[in-house]
C-alpha positions as CSV (number, residue, x, y, z in Angstrom):
1,X,-22.6,-15.6,6.3
2,X,-21.7,-12.3,4.6
3,X,-21.5,-11.3,1.0
4,X,-19.5,-8.7,-0.8
5,X,-19.3,-7.6,-4.5
6,X,-16.0,-7.3,-6.4
7,X,-15.7,-3.8,-7.9
8,X,-14.4,-3.0,-11.4
9,X,-11.0,-2.4,-9.8
10,X,-11.2,-5.9,-8.2
11,X,-11.6,-4.4,-4.8
12,X,-13.7,-6.1,-2.1
13,X,-15.2,-4.5,1.0
14,X,-15.0,-6.7,4.1
15,X,-18.5,-6.8,5.6
16,X,-19.0,-5.3,9.0
17,X,-20.1,-8.6,10.5
18,X,-16.7,-10.2,9.4
19,X,-14.7,-7.1,10.5
20,X,-16.2,-7.2,14.0
21,X,-15.8,-11.0,14.3
22,X,-12.2,-11.0,13.2
23,X,-11.0,-7.6,14.5
24,X,-9.9,-6.4,11.0
25,X,-9.1,-2.7,11.1
26,X,-8.0,-0.1,8.5
27,X,-4.4,-0.8,7.6
28,X,-4.4,-4.5,8.4
29,X,-3.0,-6.9,5.9
30,X,-5.1,-9.7,4.7
31,X,-3.9,-12.9,3.1
32,X,-5.9,-14.6,0.3
33,X,-5.1,-18.4,0.5
34,X,-6.3,-21.1,-1.8
35,X,-7.5,-24.3,-0.1
36,X,-8.6,-26.7,-2.7
37,X,-11.3,-24.9,-4.8
38,X,-12.0,-22.4,-2.0
39,X,-10.3,-19.1,-1.3
40,X,-9.8,-18.3,2.4
41,X,-9.2,-14.8,3.7
42,X,-6.9,-14.5,6.8
43,X,-5.7,-11.5,8.8
44,X,-1.9,-11.5,8.8
45,X,-0.3,-11.6,12.2
46,X,2.0,-8.6,12.8
47,X,4.6,-11.0,14.1
48,X,4.7,-12.6,10.7
49,X,5.3,-9.2,9.1
50,X,8.1,-8.4,11.6
51,X,9.8,-11.7,10.8
52,X,9.6,-10.8,7.1
53,X,11.8,-7.7,7.8
54,X,14.3,-10.0,9.4
55,X,14.3,-12.0,6.1
56,X,15.5,-9.0,4.2
57,X,18.7,-8.8,6.4
58,X,19.3,-12.6,5.9
59,X,18.9,-12.5,2.1
60,X,22.2,-12.6,0.2
61,X,20.7,-11.0,-2.8
62,X,18.6,-8.0,-1.7
63,X,15.9,-8.3,-4.4
64,X,12.2,-7.8,-3.5
65,X,11.4,-11.0,-5.5
66,X,13.7,-13.1,-3.3
67,X,12.5,-11.6,0.0
68,X,8.9,-12.1,-1.2
69,X,9.6,-15.7,-2.0
70,X,11.1,-16.2,1.5
71,X,8.2,-14.4,3.2
72,X,5.6,-16.5,1.4
73,X,7.4,-19.6,2.5
74,X,7.3,-18.4,6.1
75,X,3.6,-17.5,5.7
76,X,2.8,-21.0,4.4
77,X,4.6,-22.6,7.3
78,X,2.6,-20.6,9.8
79,X,-0.7,-21.3,8.0
80,X,0.1,-25.0,8.0
81,X,0.7,-24.8,11.8
82,X,-2.6,-23.1,12.3
83,X,-4.4,-25.8,10.3
84,X,-2.9,-28.6,12.4
């Protein structure tokens, strides 16, 4: 188990033990997901990000809000598949 403190700017350092275990590197994207009363931190797969760029092309209205909504939907689908 590892512990990290939230700074006044709401930043958190990922402890070395966790970085080494998960392969988190500088520049990686992390997803904060809520599971019941717990918050789970997951490293975002680069394939998921690449699929998000495809969503931008598919969107009829090219608004960041819409693409973000679509991307979150894709992320939730992938997370549900990982849980199964």
